[in-house]
Steps between C-alpha positions, in 0.01 A plus 500: 500500500562393140246266324784265436572451858134420558501255215819331646348463834191337368721279294693393812175443693351289221830295480495425870129408495564254203786330688288487812218345303738251337649403834151453646382278205803290506518433876462165629214596737267574201555167312214317672260788425603529138476122456140514628411790277643325203274209565188717512397432137501139570291511803162331501184627668578328827845660536670172387785511263544180297862349504674438163675189611205296637153588374345362826727711710394862581663798681265681744549882461565671838374832380788703675744738354291623206265763643471729202340259260121533478 
C-alpha cells in the first residue's frame, strides 16, 4: 500500500466528515438549540434573557439542547 493511497483515503474521510458536520449544523432540528446557545451571553443570573423589543418583556430559558456548555 502506497502512502499516497493512505493520504487519499484520509482526505476522503475528512471530506465526508466535514459534509456530515455541515449538514448537522444547518439542519432545521438544531435551530432552536443554536438559538438558545446564541443567547447564553445575554442570559442573566436567573436564567432570564431580556428581550430587545420591550425592556419589560423577558424570555425564560428552557435549558434544553445545550448540554456541553459549563
